[in-house]
N, C-alpha and C positions, 0 to 999 in steps of 0.2 A: 670286704673289710677296708681295703685301701681307700675307697671313696669316702670313708668316714673320718679320715685323718687329715690333719693340717700340721703346720710347723710346730704349733704350741700344744695341741691336744691330740691324744690318740688313745685307742683302746689298749689296755695293758695286755700283752701277749702272755699266754699260759701254755702249759703242756697238756691241756685238756684232751686233745685228740687230733687226729688228722683232719684236714679241711673237709673231707668227704663225710665226716661224722656230724652228729647233732648232739653235742655232749651235755647240754644244759638248756634251761628254759630260754627260748628265743634264739637258740642256735649258737654257732661258734663265737660270734661277737656279742651275744646277749642282747641284740638289737633287732632281731627279726630279718636278717639278710641271708640270702644264699646266692652263690655264684652259679648254681646249676641252671643251665639255660633251656633244658628240654623237659621241664616238669609237665605233667599232664594238664591239658587245657580244659577238657570236657570229661564228665563222668556222671554216673547215677548210682543207685544202690546195687545195680547189676552190671552196668557197662563200665569197662576199663577198671574193674576190680581184680587185682592180682590175687588177693585173698582177703577173707573176713574172719576175724577171730572173736570168739565169745570171751568176755571179760567177767570174772567173778566180782561180786560186791559192787560198791559204788566208790568212785573216785574221780576227781577232776584234774589230777596232775596231767601235764602235757607230756607226750612221748619224748624219750631221749634215746639216741641211737649211737652205738659205738661198736666197731669191729663186728658188724653183722648181727648184733644183738640189740633188742629193744627193751627198755626198762620203764616200768610204770609203778605207781603205788595204787593201792585200793584199800577199802575198809569193808570187811565181810561181817555182816550182822551174825551174832551168835545166839539167835533165838527170835521169837516173834513178838516180843514185848514192844511197847511203844518206844522205849529207849533201851534196846538190847545192848549187851556188851559188843564191842567191835574188835575184830582181829585186824590190826594194822599191818599191812603186808607189802612186800616188794615183789613184783613179777618180772620175769625175764622171758621174752619170746624170741624165737628164731626169726630174723628179719626176712629170710628168703621164703619161709613157709607159713609163718604165724603160729607155729606150734609152740607150746610152752616148753621152756628149758628148766626153769625152777620157779617155785612159788613159796616164799618164806615169810612166816610171821615174825615181825620185828618187835612190836609192842602190842599190849592189849589195853583197851580203854574200857573201864567199867561204866556200863550204861547209866547207872544211878548217879554217878559222879560227873558224867559228861555234860558239858555246857550245851545249850541249844545252839544250833547252827542255822545260818541263813539258808533259804530255799535254793539259792544259787551257790551254795558251798557244799563241802563234803568233809568227812573225817580224814580225807587223804587228798588234799588239794595242792600242796607244794610239789614241784617237780624235783626229781632226783638230779644229781650231778655225777658224772663219771670221769675219772682220771686214773691213768696208770693202773688199770686192773681193779679199781675200787669203785664202789657205788656208795655215794653219800645220800642218805635218805633222811628227810626232816619232816616231822609230824607236829611242828609248832610247839605248843605248851606241853605236849606229851613227851617230847624228846627227839633225839637225833641218833643216827646209827651209821656205821660203815660196814659194808658187806663186800665179800669177794665177788667180783664180777663174773667169774667163771662158774661158781657153784652156789652162790648165795650164802656161804658161811658168814656168820656175824663176827666181825673182827673187834668191834667195840660198840658200846651203847652209852649214851649220857642222857639221863633224865633228871639231872640235878638243877635245872633252871626253869621250873614251872612259872607260869604267869596266868593272869586271869584273861582268857580270850573273850572276845565279843563277836558273835556270829561265826565262830570257828577260826581256822587258820588258813593262810594263803601264801606267805612269803617263802620263796625258794632260796636256798643257800648259794653262796659264791665262794670261790677259792682265790686266795692270794698267797703265794709262797707256800709256807707250811701251815697256813691257817684256813679253817673253814668258818665263814662269817655269815650271820643271818640276823634279820630284824626280829625283835620280840616285842612288838607294839601291842600290848594288851590294854585292858581297860583301866589299869591303875598306874603302874610305874613302867612306862615304855623304855626299852633298852635296845642296844645293839651288842651282840655277843660274838666272840671269836673263840673257837675251839682249836686245839692242836690236831691237825688232820691225821697224824699217825696214831694217836692214843685216845682222842676224844676229851682230853683234859682241858679245863678252862685256861685260855691264854689271857683274855681280857674281857671286861664287861663295862659298858658305859651307859649311864642313864640319859635318855633323850629329853632335853629340856625345851619346852615350848609353852606358849600361852593358850594353846587349844584346850577347851574344856573337855572335849571327847578325845581320849588319848589313843584309841585303837586304830590301827592301819594294817595293810597287808602287802606292802610294796617290797619287791625284790631289789636289792642294791645293784649297783654297777661299778666295776673297777675301771678307772681311766688313768691315764698319765697326763699330768698338766705341767708343762715347762720342766720336763724331766723328772717329776716326782709323782709317785702313785697316789691316787686319791680314791677313797671309798665313797661313792655318791649314794646317800641313803635318805630318801624322802620318808617323812612320817607325818603325823597330825600336826598341822600348824607350821612346819619347818622342813626345809631340805638342807642337809649338811654335807660338807666335804670333810671326811675324816682321814687321818693317817691310818692306813690299814695295819700298820705294825703294832700300834698300841691304842687306837681308838681316840686319840686326841683330836679336837676339832681344829680344822684349818679355816673354814669359813661357814657361813650360814646365810640363808635367805628365809625370811618369815612370811607366811601367808595367812595370818590371823587364825580363823576358826576352821579351816579346811581339815577334814578328818576322813577316816576310812579310805586312805589313799591306796589305790591298787595299781595303776599303770606303771610299768617299769620305765625309768627314765632313759633317754637316749642322748647321745652327744654327736655333734657334727660341726665341722668348721669353726671350732672354738667356742661353741655354745652348748649349754645343757638345756634340754627341753623336759619340763616336768609338769605333770598335771596335779592339781591341788586337792582333789577328792570332793567329797560331799560337803555341803548341800548344793553349792553353786560352783562347779569346777571352773578353774581358769588354767590356761596354759601359759607358763612363764618361760621366756627365753633368757637364759642367764649366761653372761660372759664369764668364762672361767679364768682367763688370764689375770694374774695379779690379784686374785680374790683372797682377801685375808680378813678375818673377823666377820662382823655383821655387815654384809654388802647389799642388804635389801634396797637401800636408797641409791646405790651407785652402779650395780652390775646387772640389773634387770633391763634388757634392751627393749623388750616389748611384751605385752600381755594380750591374750585373747580370751574372751568370755563366752562366745557363742559356739554351740555344737562341740564342746570339749567333752571327751569321754570320762565317765566315772570308772570304767573297767578296762576296755581294750587299750593296749599300749600302742603308741604312735610309731611311725617310721619316717626316716628322712632319706630321700633319693635324689642325688644330683641337685641339691639346693632347694628341693621341694619337700615340705613336711605334709604327710598325709595322716589324718586322724579320723577314726570311726566312732561317732557318738553312740551311746548305748541304745538309742532308738533307731539306729541304722543309717544315719546321714554321714556320707563321706565328704570331708573337706580337704581341699588342696590349698596350702598356704606357702607363701614365700618365706623360707626359713630364716632369711636375713632380716626381713622387715616386718613380718607379720601380716602382710597384705593377703587377703583371702581371694583366691582366683575363682573358686566355686565351693558351694556347700549344697549337696543334693542327696535326697533319700535314695538309698542304694539297696539295702537289705532290711531284714526285720530286726527285732531286738537282738543285741550282740554283746558278747563278753570276751570272745577270743581276740587275741592281738593280731595285727596285720602282718602278713608274710610278704616280703619283697624278694622277687626273683628278677633276673634280667628281662626288662620290657614288660613286667607284670606285677600286679598287686593282687593278693588273695585275701578276700574278705569273707569270713565265715560267721554266720549268725547262729542263734540258739536253736533253730529247728533243722540245722544241717544244710541250709542254703549257702552256697559259696559263689559270689560274683568274682570274676577275674577282670581286673581293670587295667587300663594303660596308665603308667605313672607319668602323666602329662598335666599341663595347666588346663587342658580342656577335658571335660568329663567324657570318657569313652569306655564302654563296656566291650570286653572281648569274649566273655562266656558267662553262662548262668547255669549252675549245677545244683542238684538237690539230692541229699541222702534221705531226708525226712525222718530223722531221729534227733532227739534232744542232744545238744552238745554245747559245752562251755569251755572245753580245752582248746588250746591253740594248735595249729598245724605244725608238723615237723617234716623234715626231709630225710629220705633214705635213698642213697644213690640218685637216680633220676625220677624217683617216685615221691608221693606224698603219703603221710600218715595222718589219719583223721580219727579221733577218738569220740565215740558217742557214749550215751549212758550205759549201753550194754556191750558195745563192740569196738574193735579196732579194725579199721579198713586200711589196706595198702592199695592206693590208687595209682594206676600205671597206664600210660598210653602205649606201652610195649609189652602187653600180656604174652 
């Protein structure tokens, strides 16, 4: 986390969990970094597998780990119809053994009323967030809930803020102070919403204003500190905004015309924000955050990149180098300060999972379970090539010195120390 900070910009610290935990989508800093230096380098569907657990239903939320427990969401069909009812559930597994601890239905989605989802989405795609013995689970337009992390008891539910989803849901929530915040970028009136984390009551809701004709997006926000003040960085269709997380008021914005269906979570390093602009022709923008006030589209974009920019996988910055994995599997290494491309080379197959950065390694997971381990250097260098050979869209997570890999039907704990 320290390598992501500078004098002006830093990731806002929270009480999410100990450093050894993985309490939210993309880990402790929300940007795909771990300091664990001895993660497994090689594995297969049978080698270096500490355990393999069957998962009920279908869900593409990424694993979250706190205090020896793993938390996931899933949607279990309640029938064999073309569009059956869905039981939207939160699962808790023992991290040491993979055995279930509890499995709780949070919400039920009526199949006849359910929107169509994209083939790369599910009814349970947002990842949960765990803090202080509570699990916060978000199911997009269906609602949000808080559960007791120990036994799964539902502490509150809020389904008072429906919207019209397109292709399903995807944005995971974030915490700031006593607020749980998430994007609600549907097809008609996109918004950002904050609930009181203790009760689930609405704290504030702001409409996202942009010129994009297609309003829907799926991006998870990021909380950072800029010149001593917290900011909620929230990309959506046509615009990325820095909001005051206390009340949702806008501090600054950068517009990117008709970019929509924005998925990659933004990252911050060395005073710049890196954001991908979504479909149809994604660009990567490097935005200077210092002294950003109002519309800074013309003044604070330091550089832009238009080739091999991902629609779905989130990027990572390591020691001044930005690495991004395009959806078709090309890995690019870019100078984070200037935008100079050092290489862009096909690495894996079609990809949706975000990059994981560990000391001396990058983990790139594609949609058929192939994972290349790369050196985070200016020169393209492969360290290992692994294959599970099961469909996967979720991102990797870290538990102790092991990896968690979710496939369509299973959760693997991968270890070099079985």
